[in-house]
Phi, psi and omega in degrees: 000149178228155173248123184224182168234164182242129172215126180259180184291344177268004177086006177285134185227145170236133189297313183225134174228117174273126181242152174230119184054038177082357180255138181295135178249327179211136175250132180224122174250133184251136177230159178284314182227190178293119176225168176294162182300133182292129182296324180293323177293319177300317178298314180297322179296323176295323179289327181233072188296335181273356183269126176300139181231137183228140165243115184247154180228146181286320184241356183288162181239348184287144175216120180198172175238134181281164178302331179275001174096014178274130180266127178246128183195167173294153184302322182295326176296315178299313181299329178293343179274346183280140178234000000 
């Protein structure tokens, strides 16, 4: 497994991408507080629909899942899912 970031030629970026054998396993976008869903993360989720995608926040309180399956939550909630 590797920890990487994603940036394409159009400048879209995702902060963290966990890969296994070069294929994305988890997409994670980090924000300081509650913000609207990141467009680059939404784009990456469309490119890799089977890959779990998270937008986490350090100080935010919102927690929900978008229709496309992206989970938005505070960082402590996300960390609680890791095993």
